[in-house]
PAZAKE-247865 format. One record per residue: x, y, z of N, C-alpha, C in turn. Coordinates in nm, 3 decimals, padded with zeros to 5 digits. Layout:
BEGIN
rec n.xx->X	n.yy->Y	n.zz->Z	ca.xx->X	ca.yy->Y	ca.zz->Z	c.xx->X	c.yy->Y	c.zz->Z
...
//
This chain:
BEGIN
rec n.xx->06.346	n.yy->-10.312	n.zz->-01.634	ca.xx->06.407	ca.yy->-10.277	ca.zz->-01.702	c.xx->06.503	c.yy->-10.316	c.zz->-01.778
rec n.xx->06.444	n.yy->-10.314	n.zz->-01.894	ca.xx->06.593	ca.yy->-10.320	ca.zz->-02.020	c.xx->06.692	c.yy->-10.276	c.zz->-02.062
rec n.xx->06.802	n.yy->-10.378	n.zz->-02.065	ca.xx->06.975	ca.yy->-10.311	ca.zz->-02.107	c.xx->06.955	c.yy->-10.214	c.zz->-02.185
rec n.xx->06.802	n.yy->-10.160	n.zz->-02.286	ca.xx->06.838	ca.yy->-10.044	ca.zz->-02.412	c.xx->06.781	c.yy->-09.954	c.zz->-02.297
rec n.xx->06.656	n.yy->-09.919	n.zz->-02.207	ca.xx->06.699	ca.yy->-09.829	ca.zz->-02.110	c.xx->06.777	c.yy->-09.813	c.zz->-02.027
rec n.xx->06.843	n.yy->-09.905	n.zz->-01.971	ca.xx->06.962	ca.yy->-09.877	ca.zz->-01.899	c.xx->07.126	c.yy->-09.799	c.zz->-01.970
rec n.xx->07.076	n.yy->-09.826	n.zz->-02.118	ca.xx->07.173	ca.yy->-09.789	ca.zz->-02.204	c.xx->07.131	c.yy->-09.578	c.zz->-02.193
rec n.xx->07.030	n.yy->-09.579	n.zz->-02.285	ca.xx->06.945	ca.yy->-09.449	ca.zz->-02.254	c.xx->06.972	c.yy->-09.338	c.zz->-02.108
rec n.xx->06.974	n.yy->-09.387	n.zz->-01.986	ca.xx->06.984	ca.yy->-09.386	ca.zz->-01.889	c.xx->07.106	c.yy->-09.323	c.zz->-01.913
rec n.xx->07.189	n.yy->-09.414	n.zz->-01.870	ca.xx->07.370	ca.yy->-09.474	ca.zz->-01.919	c.xx->07.378	c.yy->-09.295	c.zz->-01.963
rec n.xx->07.381	n.yy->-09.298	n.zz->-02.146	ca.xx->07.413	ca.yy->-09.201	ca.zz->-02.183	c.xx->07.332	c.yy->-09.034	c.zz->-02.146
rec n.xx->07.194	n.yy->-09.080	n.zz->-02.143	ca.xx->07.168	ca.yy->-08.957	ca.zz->-02.104	c.xx->07.229	c.yy->-08.852	c.zz->-01.984
rec n.xx->07.327	n.yy->-08.952	n.zz->-01.863	ca.xx->07.326	ca.yy->-08.892	ca.zz->-01.773	c.xx->07.471	c.yy->-08.822	c.zz->-01.837
rec n.xx->07.540	n.yy->-08.940	n.zz->-01.867	ca.xx->07.674	ca.yy->-08.850	ca.zz->-01.962	c.xx->07.685	c.yy->-08.748	c.zz->-02.027
rec n.xx->07.576	n.yy->-08.745	n.zz->-02.088	ca.xx->07.558	ca.yy->-08.627	ca.zz->-02.161	c.xx->07.552	c.yy->-08.495	c.zz->-02.023
rec n.xx->07.438	n.yy->-08.547	n.zz->-01.983	ca.xx->07.468	ca.yy->-08.427	ca.zz->-01.858	c.xx->07.552	c.yy->-08.337	c.zz->-01.800
rec n.xx->07.640	n.yy->-08.435	n.zz->-01.756	ca.xx->07.792	ca.yy->-08.461	ca.zz->-01.673	c.xx->07.863	c.yy->-08.354	c.zz->-01.746
rec n.xx->07.869	n.yy->-08.370	n.zz->-01.872	ca.xx->07.952	ca.yy->-08.320	ca.zz->-02.006	c.xx->07.932	c.yy->-08.184	c.zz->-02.005
rec n.xx->07.798	n.yy->-08.144	n.zz->-01.998	ca.xx->07.700	ca.yy->-08.027	ca.zz->-02.046	c.xx->07.776	c.yy->-07.970	c.zz->-01.913
rec n.xx->07.729	n.yy->-07.961	n.zz->-01.794	ca.xx->07.762	ca.yy->-07.954	ca.zz->-01.674	c.xx->07.880	c.yy->-07.833	c.zz->-01.709
rec n.xx->07.944	n.yy->-07.940	n.zz->-01.755	ca.xx->08.095	ca.yy->-07.907	ca.zz->-01.729	c.xx->08.170	c.yy->-07.877	c.zz->-01.583
rec n.xx->08.118	n.yy->-08.035	n.zz->-01.548	ca.xx->08.186	ca.yy->-08.069	ca.zz->-01.403	c.xx->08.308	c.yy->-08.051	c.zz->-01.394
rec n.xx->08.371	n.yy->-08.017	n.zz->-01.320	ca.xx->08.513	ca.yy->-08.015	ca.zz->-01.296	c.xx->08.584	c.yy->-08.179	c.zz->-01.253
rec n.xx->08.489	n.yy->-08.242	n.zz->-01.238	ca.xx->08.519	ca.yy->-08.377	ca.zz->-01.169	c.xx->08.510	c.yy->-08.459	c.zz->-01.343
rec n.xx->08.605	n.yy->-08.416	n.zz->-01.424	ca.xx->08.537	ca.yy->-08.503	ca.zz->-01.551	c.xx->08.584	c.yy->-08.589	c.zz->-01.583
rec n.xx->08.739	n.yy->-08.649	n.zz->-01.500	ca.xx->08.748	ca.yy->-08.806	ca.zz->-01.430	c.xx->08.626	c.yy->-08.877	c.zz->-01.425
rec n.xx->08.581	n.yy->-08.838	n.zz->-01.328	ca.xx->08.399	ca.yy->-08.914	ca.zz->-01.243	c.xx->08.365	c.yy->-08.903	c.zz->-01.359
rec n.xx->08.293	n.yy->-08.877	n.zz->-01.524	ca.xx->08.197	ca.yy->-08.927	ca.zz->-01.560	c.xx->08.280	c.yy->-08.996	c.zz->-01.715
rec n.xx->08.390	n.yy->-08.986	n.zz->-01.724	ca.xx->08.420	ca.yy->-09.115	ca.zz->-01.825	c.xx->08.396	c.yy->-09.201	c.zz->-01.812
rec n.xx->08.378	n.yy->-09.327	n.zz->-01.882	ca.xx->08.401	ca.yy->-09.449	ca.zz->-01.876	c.xx->08.452	c.yy->-09.529	c.zz->-02.029
rec n.xx->08.457	n.yy->-09.641	n.zz->-02.041	ca.xx->08.557	ca.yy->-09.687	ca.zz->-02.104	c.xx->08.461	c.yy->-09.708	c.zz->-02.217
rec n.xx->08.464	n.yy->-09.778	n.zz->-02.303	ca.xx->08.329	ca.yy->-09.824	ca.zz->-02.447	c.xx->08.343	c.yy->-09.971	c.zz->-02.394
rec n.xx->08.196	n.yy->-09.970	n.zz->-02.429	ca.xx->08.184	ca.yy->-10.131	ca.zz->-02.375	c.xx->08.124	c.yy->-10.141	c.zz->-02.246
rec n.xx->08.136	n.yy->-10.020	n.zz->-02.122	ca.xx->08.126	ca.yy->-10.041	ca.zz->-01.967	c.xx->08.000	c.yy->-09.925	c.zz->-01.950
rec n.xx->07.981	n.yy->-09.900	n.zz->-01.817	ca.xx->07.868	ca.yy->-09.795	ca.zz->-01.782	c.xx->07.916	c.yy->-09.819	c.zz->-01.590
rec n.xx->07.839	n.yy->-09.739	n.zz->-01.567	ca.xx->07.833	ca.yy->-09.655	ca.zz->-01.430	c.xx->07.755	c.yy->-09.697	c.zz->-01.353
rec n.xx->07.792	n.yy->-09.732	n.zz->-01.229	ca.xx->07.641	ca.yy->-09.764	ca.zz->-01.106	c.xx->07.698	c.yy->-09.718	c.zz->-00.977
rec n.xx->07.599	n.yy->-09.669	n.zz->-00.927	ca.xx->07.651	ca.yy->-09.670	ca.zz->-00.731	c.xx->07.600	c.yy->-09.697	c.zz->-00.687
rec n.xx->07.670	n.yy->-09.745	n.zz->-00.541	ca.xx->07.626	ca.yy->-09.841	ca.zz->-00.501	c.xx->07.560	c.yy->-09.716	c.zz->-00.332
rec n.xx->07.505	n.yy->-09.796	n.zz->-00.254	ca.xx->07.421	ca.yy->-09.688	ca.zz->-00.172	c.xx->07.504	c.yy->-09.573	c.zz->-00.074
rec n.xx->07.609	n.yy->-09.626	n.zz->-00.060	ca.xx->07.718	ca.yy->-09.508	ca.zz->-00.001	c.xx->07.822	c.yy->-09.430	c.zz->-00.120
rec n.xx->07.794	n.yy->-09.423	n.zz->-00.187	ca.xx->07.809	ca.yy->-09.337	ca.zz->-00.302	c.xx->07.956	c.yy->-09.355	c.zz->-00.409
rec n.xx->07.976	n.yy->-09.506	n.zz->-00.366	ca.xx->08.107	ca.yy->-09.551	ca.zz->-00.420	c.xx->08.120	c.yy->-09.601	c.zz->-00.586
rec n.xx->08.164	n.yy->-09.522	n.zz->-00.647	ca.xx->08.102	ca.yy->-09.583	ca.zz->-00.786	c.xx->08.198	c.yy->-09.706	c.zz->-00.875
rec n.xx->08.100	n.yy->-09.760	n.zz->-00.955	ca.xx->08.168	ca.yy->-09.918	ca.zz->-00.998	c.xx->08.140	c.yy->-09.896	c.zz->-01.215
rec n.xx->08.220	n.yy->-09.894	n.zz->-01.210	ca.xx->08.245	ca.yy->-09.896	ca.zz->-01.369	c.xx->08.208	c.yy->-10.085	c.zz->-01.375
rec n.xx->08.098	n.yy->-10.101	n.zz->-01.509	ca.xx->08.027	ca.yy->-10.221	ca.zz->-01.523	c.xx->08.092	c.yy->-10.214	c.zz->-01.668
rec n.xx->08.143	n.yy->-10.380	n.zz->-01.697	ca.xx->08.154	ca.yy->-10.396	ca.zz->-01.818	c.xx->07.943	c.yy->-10.412	c.zz->-01.884
rec n.xx->07.966	n.yy->-10.406	n.zz->-02.013	ca.xx->07.793	ca.yy->-10.450	ca.zz->-02.101	c.xx->07.746	c.yy->-10.583	c.zz->-02.050
rec n.xx->07.860	n.yy->-10.651	n.zz->-02.081	ca.xx->07.802	ca.yy->-10.811	ca.zz->-02.072	c.xx->07.719	c.yy->-10.784	c.zz->-01.895
rec n.xx->07.775	n.yy->-10.684	n.zz->-01.812	ca.xx->07.659	ca.yy->-10.751	ca.zz->-01.727	c.xx->07.542	c.yy->-10.774	c.zz->-01.729
rec n.xx->07.515	n.yy->-10.628	n.zz->-01.859	ca.xx->07.328	ca.yy->-10.626	ca.zz->-01.877	c.xx->07.276	c.yy->-10.824	c.zz->-01.920
rec n.xx->07.394	n.yy->-10.924	n.zz->-01.942	ca.xx->07.307	ca.yy->-11.008	ca.zz->-01.973	c.xx->07.296	c.yy->-11.128	c.zz->-01.851
rec n.xx->07.355	n.yy->-11.068	n.zz->-01.694	ca.xx->07.350	ca.yy->-11.107	ca.zz->-01.584	c.xx->07.220	c.yy->-11.088	c.zz->-01.524
rec n.xx->07.139	n.yy->-11.208	n.zz->-01.498	ca.xx->06.991	ca.yy->-11.246	ca.zz->-01.425	c.xx->06.991	c.yy->-11.171	c.zz->-01.334
rec n.xx->07.091	n.yy->-11.207	n.zz->-01.246	ca.xx->07.117	ca.yy->-11.149	ca.zz->-01.069	c.xx->07.134	c.yy->-11.010	c.zz->-01.112
rec n.xx->07.287	n.yy->-10.930	n.zz->-01.182	ca.xx->07.266	ca.yy->-10.823	ca.zz->-01.194	c.xx->07.163	c.yy->-10.729	c.zz->-01.242
rec n.xx->07.079	n.yy->-10.731	n.zz->-01.355	ca.xx->06.955	ca.yy->-10.743	ca.zz->-01.402	c.xx->06.843	c.yy->-10.736	c.zz->-01.283
rec n.xx->06.866	n.yy->-10.800	n.zz->-01.184	ca.xx->06.760	ca.yy->-10.794	ca.zz->-01.096	c.xx->06.765	c.yy->-10.723	c.zz->-00.973
rec n.xx->06.905	n.yy->-10.692	n.zz->-00.968	ca.xx->06.958	ca.yy->-10.565	ca.zz->-00.916	c.xx->06.887	c.yy->-10.448	c.zz->-00.931
rec n.xx->06.925	n.yy->-10.369	n.zz->-01.071	ca.xx->06.838	ca.yy->-10.302	ca.zz->-01.170	c.xx->06.705	c.yy->-10.302	c.zz->-01.127
rec n.xx->06.639	n.yy->-10.427	n.zz->-01.134	ca.xx->06.467	ca.yy->-10.394	ca.zz->-01.096	c.xx->06.432	c.yy->-10.365	c.zz->-00.986
rec n.xx->06.498	n.yy->-10.422	n.zz->-00.879	ca.xx->06.533	ca.yy->-10.378	ca.zz->-00.738	c.xx->06.531	c.yy->-10.222	c.zz->-00.734
rec n.xx->06.629	n.yy->-10.157	n.zz->-00.786	ca.xx->06.714	ca.yy->-10.017	ca.zz->-00.819	c.xx->06.588	c.yy->-09.924	c.zz->-00.851
rec n.xx->06.542	n.yy->-09.973	n.zz->-00.958	ca.xx->06.392	ca.yy->-09.921	ca.zz->-01.042	c.xx->06.317	c.yy->-09.917	c.zz->-00.924
rec n.xx->06.240	n.yy->-10.029	n.zz->-00.832	ca.xx->06.180	ca.yy->-09.965	ca.zz->-00.729	c.xx->06.167	c.yy->-09.908	c.zz->-00.590
rec n.xx->06.335	n.yy->-09.912	n.zz->-00.560	ca.xx->06.344	ca.yy->-09.859	ca.zz->-00.474	c.xx->06.354	c.yy->-09.733	c.zz->-00.471
rec n.xx->06.415	n.yy->-09.670	n.zz->-00.604	ca.xx->06.529	ca.yy->-09.522	ca.zz->-00.587	c.xx->06.469	c.yy->-09.449	c.zz->-00.713
rec n.xx->06.306	n.yy->-09.532	n.zz->-00.827	ca.xx->06.287	ca.yy->-09.449	ca.zz->-00.931	c.xx->06.429	c.yy->-09.415	c.zz->-01.033
rec n.xx->06.318	n.yy->-09.401	n.zz->-01.180	ca.xx->06.469	ca.yy->-09.394	ca.zz->-01.281	c.xx->06.486	c.yy->-09.289	c.zz->-01.277
rec n.xx->06.655	n.yy->-09.267	n.zz->-01.248	ca.xx->06.699	ca.yy->-09.132	ca.zz->-01.236	c.xx->06.667	c.yy->-09.053	c.zz->-01.407
rec n.xx->06.673	n.yy->-08.961	n.zz->-01.370	ca.xx->06.628	ca.yy->-08.881	ca.zz->-01.509	c.xx->06.762	c.yy->-08.762	c.zz->-01.504
rec n.xx->06.782	n.yy->-08.709	n.zz->-01.444	ca.xx->06.928	ca.yy->-08.647	ca.zz->-01.383	c.xx->07.043	c.yy->-08.655	c.zz->-01.361
rec n.xx->07.048	n.yy->-08.819	n.zz->-01.320	ca.xx->07.170	ca.yy->-08.843	ca.zz->-01.226	c.xx->07.201	c.yy->-08.975	c.zz->-01.219
rec n.xx->07.313	n.yy->-09.072	n.zz->-01.106	ca.xx->07.330	ca.yy->-09.186	ca.zz->-01.219	c.xx->07.251	c.yy->-09.299	c.zz->-01.148
rec n.xx->07.248	n.yy->-09.417	n.zz->-01.184	ca.xx->07.180	ca.yy->-09.544	ca.zz->-01.159	c.xx->07.263	c.yy->-09.590	c.zz->-01.015
rec n.xx->07.167	n.yy->-09.546	n.zz->-00.896	ca.xx->07.260	ca.yy->-09.634	ca.zz->-00.781	c.xx->07.146	c.yy->-09.758	c.zz->-00.780
rec n.xx->07.234	n.yy->-09.881	n.zz->-00.752	ca.xx->07.210	ca.yy->-10.046	ca.zz->-00.722	c.xx->07.166	c.yy->-10.001	c.zz->-00.571
rec n.xx->07.093	n.yy->-10.079	n.zz->-00.500	ca.xx->07.073	ca.yy->-10.114	ca.zz->-00.373	c.xx->07.104	c.yy->-10.195	c.zz->-00.246
rec n.xx->07.287	n.yy->-10.201	n.zz->-00.291	ca.xx->07.367	ca.yy->-10.229	ca.zz->-00.173	c.xx->07.476	c.yy->-10.143	c.zz->-00.189
rec n.xx->07.537	n.yy->-10.208	n.zz->-00.037	ca.xx->07.604	ca.yy->-10.138	ca.zz->-00.057	c.xx->07.796	c.yy->-10.154	c.zz->-00.103
rec n.xx->07.880	n.yy->-10.069	n.zz->-00.061	ca.xx->07.961	ca.yy->-10.145	ca.zz->-00.209	c.xx->08.128	c.yy->-10.243	c.zz->-00.162
rec n.xx->08.058	n.yy->-10.279	n.zz->-00.048	ca.xx->08.113	ca.yy->-10.425	ca.zz->00.000	c.xx->08.074	c.yy->-10.520	c.zz->-00.082
rec n.xx->07.932	n.yy->-10.546	n.zz->-00.070	ca.xx->07.837	ca.yy->-10.611	ca.zz->-00.187	c.xx->07.803	c.yy->-10.630	c.zz->-00.299
rec n.xx->07.888	n.yy->-10.494	n.zz->-00.327	ca.xx->07.857	ca.yy->-10.475	ca.zz->-00.475	c.xx->08.021	c.yy->-10.514	c.zz->-00.548
rec n.xx->08.179	n.yy->-10.511	n.zz->-00.438	ca.xx->08.245	ca.yy->-10.577	ca.zz->-00.422	c.xx->08.260	c.yy->-10.707	c.zz->-00.468
rec n.xx->08.219	n.yy->-10.793	n.zz->-00.364	ca.xx->08.162	ca.yy->-10.933	ca.zz->-00.351	c.xx->08.104	c.yy->-10.970	c.zz->-00.484
rec n.xx->07.969	n.yy->-10.896	n.zz->-00.519	ca.xx->07.936	ca.yy->-10.988	ca.zz->-00.677	c.xx->08.022	c.yy->-10.996	c.zz->-00.798
rec n.xx->08.071	n.yy->-10.828	n.zz->-00.780	ca.xx->08.176	ca.yy->-10.804	ca.zz->-00.880	c.xx->08.252	c.yy->-10.955	c.zz->-00.935
rec n.xx->08.307	n.yy->-10.951	n.zz->-00.759	ca.xx->08.464	ca.yy->-11.095	ca.zz->-00.779	c.xx->08.404	c.yy->-11.195	c.zz->-00.851
rec n.xx->08.249	n.yy->-11.239	n.zz->-00.751	ca.xx->08.167	ca.yy->-11.329	ca.zz->-00.804	c.xx->08.174	c.yy->-11.325	c.zz->-01.010
rec n.xx->08.106	n.yy->-11.250	n.zz->-01.010	ca.xx->08.073	ca.yy->-11.201	ca.zz->-01.161	c.xx->08.176	c.yy->-11.232	c.zz->-01.228
rec n.xx->08.295	n.yy->-11.195	n.zz->-01.250	ca.xx->08.452	ca.yy->-11.213	ca.zz->-01.294	c.xx->08.473	c.yy->-11.340	c.zz->-01.278
rec n.xx->08.457	n.yy->-11.403	n.zz->-01.151	ca.xx->08.526	ca.yy->-11.558	ca.zz->-01.189	c.xx->08.396	c.yy->-11.652	c.zz->-01.231
rec n.xx->08.285	n.yy->-11.633	n.zz->-01.249	ca.xx->08.219	ca.yy->-11.698	ca.zz->-01.287	c.xx->08.110	c.yy->-11.791	c.zz->-01.202
rec n.xx->08.028	n.yy->-11.859	n.zz->-01.211	ca.xx->07.932	ca.yy->-11.956	ca.zz->-01.124	c.xx->07.841	c.yy->-12.054	c.zz->-01.214
rec n.xx->07.838	n.yy->-12.104	n.zz->-01.123	ca.xx->07.726	ca.yy->-12.213	ca.zz->-01.194	c.xx->07.584	c.yy->-12.203	c.zz->-01.160
rec n.xx->07.513	n.yy->-12.267	n.zz->-01.245	ca.xx->07.364	ca.yy->-12.221	ca.zz->-01.245	c.xx->07.267	c.yy->-12.241	c.zz->-01.073
rec n.xx->07.315	n.yy->-12.316	n.zz->-01.044	ca.xx->07.273	ca.yy->-12.331	ca.zz->-00.908	c.xx->07.307	c.yy->-12.236	c.zz->-00.832
rec n.xx->07.457	n.yy->-12.187	n.zz->-00.848	ca.xx->07.462	ca.yy->-12.065	ca.zz->-00.747	c.xx->07.406	c.yy->-11.971	c.zz->-00.739
rec n.xx->07.380	n.yy->-11.923	n.zz->-00.909	ca.xx->07.320	ca.yy->-11.812	ca.zz->-00.972	c.xx->07.208	c.yy->-11.872	c.zz->-00.922
rec n.xx->07.085	n.yy->-11.908	n.zz->-00.878	ca.xx->06.976	ca.yy->-11.971	ca.zz->-00.838	c.xx->07.001	c.yy->-11.878	c.zz->-00.667
rec n.xx->07.089	n.yy->-11.961	n.zz->-00.631	ca.xx->07.102	ca.yy->-11.913	ca.zz->-00.460	c.xx->07.184	c.yy->-11.758	c.zz->-00.446
rec n.xx->07.184	n.yy->-11.730	n.zz->-00.540	ca.xx->07.269	ca.yy->-11.580	ca.zz->-00.542	c.xx->07.155	c.yy->-11.501	c.zz->-00.548
rec n.xx->07.018	n.yy->-11.572	n.zz->-00.675	ca.xx->06.954	ca.yy->-11.421	ca.zz->-00.716	c.xx->06.812	c.yy->-11.446	c.zz->-00.612
rec n.xx->06.819	n.yy->-11.596	n.zz->-00.531	ca.xx->06.742	ca.yy->-11.574	ca.zz->-00.409	c.xx->06.746	c.yy->-11.484	c.zz->-00.292
rec n.xx->06.881	n.yy->-11.448	n.zz->-00.275	ca.xx->06.979	ca.yy->-11.367	ca.zz->-00.134	c.xx->06.930	c.yy->-11.200	c.zz->-00.169
rec n.xx->06.950	n.yy->-11.176	n.zz->-00.348	ca.xx->06.907	ca.yy->-11.091	ca.zz->-00.367	c.xx->06.808	c.yy->-11.011	c.zz->-00.378
rec n.xx->06.675	n.yy->-11.111	n.zz->-00.430	ca.xx->06.546	ca.yy->-11.104	ca.zz->-00.389	c.xx->06.490	c.yy->-11.112	c.zz->-00.275
rec n.xx->06.499	n.yy->-11.176	n.zz->-00.170	ca.xx->06.479	ca.yy->-11.210	ca.zz->-00.068	c.xx->06.519	c.yy->-11.116	c.zz->00.052
rec n.xx->06.643	n.yy->-11.112	n.zz->00.040	ca.xx->06.711	ca.yy->-10.984	ca.zz->00.112	c.xx->06.753	c.yy->-10.897	c.zz->00.073
rec n.xx->06.637	n.yy->-10.844	n.zz->-00.008	ca.xx->06.643	ca.yy->-10.684	ca.zz->-00.054	c.xx->06.678	c.yy->-10.559	c.zz->00.009
rec n.xx->06.581	n.yy->-10.628	n.zz->00.132	ca.xx->06.602	ca.yy->-10.481	ca.zz->00.244	c.xx->06.702	c.yy->-10.497	c.zz->00.335
rec n.xx->06.783	n.yy->-10.579	n.zz->00.351	ca.xx->06.898	ca.yy->-10.558	ca.zz->00.439	c.xx->07.028	c.yy->-10.527	c.zz->00.312
rec n.xx->07.016	n.yy->-10.526	n.zz->00.177	ca.xx->07.112	ca.yy->-10.505	ca.zz->00.130	c.xx->07.165	c.yy->-10.298	c.zz->00.121
rec n.xx->07.049	n.yy->-10.254	n.zz->00.154	ca.xx->07.005	ca.yy->-10.106	ca.zz->00.142	c.xx->07.124	c.yy->-10.050	c.zz->00.300
rec n.xx->07.166	n.yy->-10.004	n.zz->00.268	ca.xx->07.188	ca.yy->-09.951	ca.zz->00.396	c.xx->07.149	c.yy->-09.779	c.zz->00.443
//
C-alpha cells in the first residue's frame, strides 16, 4: 500500500463522513498533515503524515490490507489493539535506532497474528 493510496482512502472516508451529516462531526475532523486510523478495539488515533515514511508503520498498513482489505466507505483499521498502538506511537515519537527498527519490524511481521485480538 503506497502513501498515495492511503491518502486517497483517508480523503474519501473523510468526504463520506462529512456527506453523511454525522452528528459526531468532531470525530471526523483531523488536523492538516494528519490522518486517522483505528485499532482493532475501535480506538481512534490521529497520526501525522510523516508516519507514512516509517517502515514499521507501513508494514502495519500492509498487514491491515491483508487482514481487513481496503476500506471503501470506512476507516483504516490497523491489526493491533490500542495498547500496542499507544506503545508504538510512543516509540515513533521518541525515535529509535536502525537496530531497534529491525527488531520492531520483526515483531510486527512475526507476531502479527497475536497483535489482533
